[in-house]
C-alpha positions in Angstrom: 28.0 91.2 18.2 25.9 93.4 15.3 27.8 95.8 13.2 25.2 98.4 14.2 26.0 98.0 17.9 29.1 98.0 17.6 29.1 101.5 15.7 26.5 102.5 18.2 28.7 101.3 21.2 31.7 103.2 19.8 30.0 106.4 19.4 29.0 106.2 23.2 32.8 105.3 24.8 34.5 107.9 23.1 33.1 110.4 25.5 33.7 108.2 28.5 37.1 107.4 27.2 38.2 110.8 27.1 36.4 111.7 30.6 38.4 108.4 32.0 41.9 109.6 30.6 41.1 113.2 32.5 40.1 111.5 35.7 41.2 112.7 39.0 40.7 111.7 42.9 37.4 112.8 44.2 36.7 114.7 46.8 34.1 113.6 49.4 31.8 116.6 48.5 31.8 115.6 44.8 30.1 112.1 45.8 26.8 111.3 44.7 23.9 108.9 45.5 22.2 106.9 43.3 19.6 109.2 41.4 15.7 108.0 40.4 15.0 104.5 39.3 15.3 104.6 35.4 14.5 101.7 32.8 17.9 101.3 30.9 17.5 97.5 30.1 14.4 94.8 30.5 14.4 91.2 31.4 12.8 89.8 28.2 13.4 85.9 29.1 13.9 83.8 31.9 15.4 80.1 31.5 16.5 77.0 33.9 20.0 75.5 34.0 20.1 72.1 34.5 21.4 72.4 37.9 21.2 75.4 40.2 24.0 77.1 41.1 26.1 79.9 42.8 29.3 81.2 42.8 30.2 79.7 39.1 31.9 81.7 36.0 30.3 82.2 32.7 31.5 83.2 29.1 29.9 83.8 26.1 31.3 82.1 22.7 29.6 82.1 19.5 26.1 81.5 19.9 26.3 80.0 23.3 26.6 80.5 27.1 28.8 78.5 29.2 28.5 78.1 32.6 31.6 76.5 34.6 31.5 75.1 38.2 30.1 76.8 41.5 28.4 75.2 44.1 24.8 74.1 45.3 23.3 73.2 48.6 24.6 69.8 48.0 28.1 71.1 47.3 30.6 71.3 44.5 29.7 71.4 41.1 32.4 70.0 38.6 30.9 70.5 35.1 29.9 73.2 32.3 26.4 73.8 31.1 25.9 74.9 27.7 22.6 77.1 27.0 21.7 78.1 23.5 19.9 81.3 23.6 18.0 80.4 19.9 16.9 77.1 20.7 16.6 77.7 24.7 18.3 74.2 24.9 20.8 73.9 28.0 23.2 70.3 27.8 25.8 69.6 30.2 29.2 68.9 28.4 32.8 68.1 30.4 31.9 67.0 34.0 35.6 66.5 35.7 36.8 70.2 36.2 38.4 70.8 39.7 35.7 71.6 42.2 35.8 75.6 42.6 33.6 78.5 43.1 34.4 82.2 43.2 36.7 81.6 40.3 37.1 83.7 37.1 37.1 82.8 33.3 37.8 84.4 30.2 37.5 82.8 26.4 40.5 83.1 23.6 40.3 81.5 20.7 37.8 79.2 21.3 39.4 78.1 24.6 38.5 78.8 28.3 40.8 79.2 31.0 39.8 78.8 34.6 41.5 80.8 37.5 41.4 80.4 40.9 38.5 80.5 43.3 37.6 78.8 46.5 38.8 74.8 46.1 37.1 71.8 47.8 39.4 69.3 49.6 42.6 71.0 49.7 44.8 71.2 52.7 44.4 74.1 55.0 42.4 77.3 53.6 41.4 76.2 50.0 42.2 78.9 47.7 42.7 77.4 44.3 45.8 78.3 41.9 45.2 75.7 39.2 44.7 77.0 35.9 42.2 74.6 33.8 42.0 75.4 29.9 38.9 74.1 28.3 39.0 73.3 24.7 35.4 74.1 23.5 35.5 72.2 20.2 37.2 68.8 21.4 35.4 69.2 24.8 38.5 68.4 26.8 40.5 70.0 29.6 44.5 70.7 29.8 46.2 72.7 32.4 48.2 75.8 32.3 51.2 77.0 34.4 49.6 77.4 37.8 49.0 80.8 39.8 51.9 82.0 41.9 48.9 81.9 44.7 45.6 81.0 45.4 42.9 83.8 44.8 39.1 84.2 45.1 36.6 87.0 44.7 39.0 88.7 42.2 38.5 90.6 38.6 39.3 88.8 36.0 39.9 90.6 32.3 41.7 89.9 29.1 43.3 92.6 26.8 44.9 91.2 24.2 46.8 88.0 25.0 47.2 89.4 28.7 44.7 88.3 31.4 44.7 90.5 34.2 43.7 88.9 38.2 42.9 92.0 40.2 42.5 92.0 43.8 40.4 89.2 45.5 41.1 87.6 48.7 44.5 85.4 49.6 46.1 83.5 52.2 48.4 85.4 54.3 49.3 83.5 57.2 51.5 86.5 58.8 48.1 88.1 59.3 46.2 85.0 60.5 44.5 83.6 57.0 42.4 85.0 54.3 42.8 88.9 54.0 41.6 91.3 50.6 44.5 92.2 48.3 45.2 94.9 45.5 47.8 93.1 44.2 47.7 92.3 40.3 49.1 89.1 38.7 49.1 88.8 34.8 48.9 85.6 32.7 50.6 85.9 29.1 48.3 83.3 26.7 50.9 82.8 24.3 53.6 82.0 26.9 51.7 80.4 29.6 53.6 82.4 31.8 52.8 84.7 35.0 54.1 88.0 36.2 53.1 90.8 38.6 51.2 94.0 37.5 50.6 97.4 39.2 48.5 97.1 42.7 45.2 98.7 42.5 44.6 101.4 44.8 42.3 99.8 47.2 42.4 95.9 48.5 38.9 94.4 47.7 36.7 91.4 46.4 35.6 92.8 43.5 34.9 92.2 39.9 36.1 93.6 36.5 35.2 94.4 32.9 36.8 95.9 29.9 36.1 99.4 28.5 37.6 100.0 25.2 41.2 99.8 26.2 40.9 100.3 29.9 39.9 97.8 32.9 37.1 98.8 35.3 36.5 97.6 39.0 33.5 99.2 40.6 32.6 98.5 44.4 33.4 95.4 46.2 34.3 94.2 49.6 37.3 94.9 52.2 36.4 93.2 55.6 34.6 94.6 57.6 32.7 96.5 55.0 31.1 97.0 51.9 32.7 99.8 49.3 31.5 101.9 46.5 34.9 103.1 45.2 35.3 103.3 41.3 38.8 102.4 39.9 40.1 101.8 36.3 43.7 100.9 34.9 45.0 101.9 31.9 47.8 99.4 30.8 49.3 102.2 28.3 50.4 103.9 31.4 50.4 101.0 33.4 48.5 103.1 36.3 45.5 102.9 38.3 43.1 106.0 38.4 39.8 106.9 40.5 36.6 108.1 39.2 33.6 109.6 41.2 32.1 106.2 43.4 29.0 104.7 43.1 27.0 106.2 45.9 26.0 103.2 47.3 28.5 100.1 48.9 27.8 97.0 47.6 29.3 93.5 46.9 28.6 90.5 45.6 27.4 92.1 42.7 27.3 90.6 39.2 29.0 93.2 36.6 28.6 93.7 33.1 29.3 96.8 30.4 27.2 97.3 27.5 26.8 101.1 25.9 28.1 103.7 28.1 27.1 101.9 31.3 28.5 99.6 33.9 25.6 97.3 35.0 25.9 96.0 38.4 23.2 93.0 39.4 22.4 92.3 43.1 24.2 93.1 46.0 25.1 90.9 49.3 22.5 92.4 51.4 20.2 94.3 48.9 19.2 91.1 46.5 17.4 93.1 44.0 19.7 96.2 43.5 20.4 97.1 40.0 22.9 100.0 39.4 23.8 101.5 36.3 27.2 103.6 36.5 27.6 105.9 33.3 30.6 106.6 32.1 30.0 109.4 30.4 29.3 111.6 33.3 30.3 109.3 35.8 27.1 109.2 37.7 24.7 106.4 39.1 21.2 105.7 38.7 19.2 102.8 40.1 17.5 100.2 37.4 14.1 99.0 37.4 15.1 95.6 34.9 12.4 92.9 36.3 16.0 91.6 38.3 14.8 88.4 40.5 17.6 89.4 42.9 20.8 87.6 43.7 23.9 87.6 45.1 27.2 85.8 43.8 25.4 85.0 39.9 27.5 84.9 37.1 27.2 86.8 34.0 27.9 86.9 30.6 27.1 89.4 27.5 26.7 88.5 24.3 26.0 91.2 21.6 23.0 93.3 23.1 22.3 90.7 25.7 23.3 90.3 29.3 22.9 86.8 31.0 22.7 87.0 34.5 23.1 83.1 35.8 22.6 81.0 39.0 23.4 82.9 42.2 22.1 82.6 45.8 19.4 84.5 48.0 20.6 83.4 51.5 24.4 82.3 51.8 25.1 78.7 50.8 21.2 78.0 50.9 18.3 78.8 48.3 20.8 78.4 45.2 18.9 79.8 41.8 18.7 77.7 38.7 18.0 80.9 36.7 19.2 82.2 33.4 18.0 85.9 33.3 18.0 87.6 30.2 18.6 91.2 29.6 18.2 93.7 26.6 18.9 97.4 26.2 15.9 99.8 26.5 18.3 102.8 26.6 18.8 105.1 23.2 21.7 105.5 22.1 
């Protein structure tokens, strides 16, 4: 990440963080629909994976983007592909991961930690609880302590040496199967141990991203409907707070943070949707970015670039191999 971009990002974040600290519940009368279409980001390149996949997880490390697992129309994918944005080369690396999709991944000190997801070949209703640790330099995999329970579609975010697994779906046999939850699990990267965190306000499947020292969780799905809720967690206060909603109910989106905006790519029913939630004034605009519509895509941010990877356009059919590359147009 360039120093110039970091400085611009900090300037933009300060008003947002102040507003977050003073956040309060929002009455229905204050909720706003997304405004006119804006051009905040633009697609500048498009490349291709070796394997089309949806429900994958992606991280940025160094100059490269790493894409893990997921599935195609022919079944589970158990490898990692590395994309070099400078040379545009894509190569397949380690290929013996546990089969999983709709999981989470974070990078820490040159290792990628894979959490949860829907598994394959597991007894009963297959939600994975294994933690795999991929050493990028060595191209090897080890195991961390299992999650207390299987989860999929959860938000995953790291602050310091703690990884927060937020919400998602879990098995509740007393309620007859898979349900959405608001529970938070915390993984200590140093101690390799799990603990419980403060529950989120609304049970749902959703994505998460870090903004400063906060974790943002917008929109999502709680059966039988999509949501437009925006909540954030403040670890310093160990508290969840609510921001004004998106104004559009969406799920199965891909989430990226850049500048002062949360960018949400795709929606289960409106594939071409791209929304930008402005943390400075807490309003949403539709974005015209040249996005090839998809849901359940992976996303990674590296410096001033957003990568939206794979996804599908009709359930498990028509899985994409695209690497869509976006850069900012907005003026800091």
